[in-house]
N, C-alpha and C positions, 0 to 999 in steps of 0.2 A: 687283430692282438687280442684270440680271446681270455675271458673272464677267470684269471684263476685261483685256484684255492674253494671255490663252492662246491655247493649240493646240488643235483637235482631229482624233485621227490616227486613218487608219483605215489598213488592211493589208488587202493583195490579194496572190493568189499567180497567178500565168501561166507555165505552161515550167520550173515549180522555180526559180520566179523570187520573190523577195517584194518587192513595193511598197508603197509606204508617201504617204498624200495628208494633205497637211497641211493646214489654214485656220487661217491667225490673223484676229485683229479690230483689231491695231494701235491696241487702248484706244480703240476706238468701240464707244458700245454698238448704235447702228443693222446695225452688222457683227454684231455678236452676235448680237442678235437675227435676223439672217439666216441664221447660219453656226448655230445652234438650230436652227431651222426646217424644213433639210434633213429629208428622208427618206434611210435607207439604199438606197434607190433610185435619187435622184439622184447620190447619190453615187456609188456605183456605176458608172451611168448616166456619169457625166463623167470615172474615172476610165478607162476602158473605150474614150471620146472619145478620154483622152492616151494610153493605149496603143497603139489604133491609128494616130491621128496625127501623135503624136512622138516614143514609146518608137520603135515601130516602122519609124516614115518615117525616125526619125537626125532628127528635124530638132534642131538646134542642136548636132549632133554628140555627144546625151544616151550613145550608146551607149559611148562611147570616150573621155569625160572622164575624169578620175579627180579632179577638184576641183569648187568650185559653180562653177554658172554661175545668172549673176542677169539677169533681166530683170527692169529697171528703169524704171519713168517709162512714162507715158500710150504713146507709140508702141509701147513695146515690151510690154506687156501688152495694148494691143490686137494685137497680132499674132499671139500665143497667143491670144487667144478668137477670133480670124477661123481660124484653121487648127486646133482641137477645134472651132469650134459647126457644121462639115460633119460631123461626129459623132453631136451632140448638142443639144439643146433648152434643156439646161442654163440656159444661158447668158440665158435667157429670163424663168427664173426671177429674177434679181437685180436689185433696187432702186435702180438705175441712178442716180435723182433723189437718196439720199443714202447709197448704196454702190458702193465702187468696186472694182478691184481691181487694188491697187498695185505689189505687187512678185511676179515666179514664181524661186523658185530652185528648181534641179537639186543636187543629194547625192548625186550615182553613188558607190559607197561605203565612202563616210564612218560612215554608223549602221552595226554590226554584226551587226543583227537584219535587213537587207534587200539588195535587191541596188541598191533605187535611191529615192532622196526628190522630192517637191514638193511642193514649201511653197508654199498661194498666199495672200499678205496680202490684207484688205480692208480699206477704209480708208473717211474721209467722201472725197465728193466734190468740196463744199466746200472742207475744209480742202487738197487736194489740189489740186484747181485741176485735175482729169480731168473730161472729156468722154466714158470709153470708152463704149461700146455695144453691144449686140445683133446681129449683121445679117443674123439672119433675122428682126427685128418691126422692127431701125431705134428701140428703146426705146434711150434716151440720159437723161444725168442731166439733160440740160437740157429734159428732158419735164418737163408738170406733171400727167401721169395716170401712174396707178401701175399697175409691172410687170407681166408676164404671169404 
């Protein structure tokens, strides 16, 4: 049985700033299995996409925020997926039939060890009644086929 309710933390250094990327499982075993299956390459590829499409482009005004910014709900999570998918194939790995992105939160300046933290929460698509999808493959939690 996987350890539920936890987060996995990864740090990256870019242009003399340290950034943190966190993955949470919303206490759902399918999410925990998905998070534990990710390789370092998958995680770094996602971070590079977030850095390019969110941080460098200053989407959601992340560079100037001094408090947490939360993207809650299906449409906000899908917007984040759409933006970052332009630079990564990461979202094609997500098994949307059982796991979905439910929350994205940015924590600029709030943790003393990094410049910016983005926390991604994955949970049960059924429980949250979400229908997020990978725009590159149109794979969604309404599909019966396995994720790529």
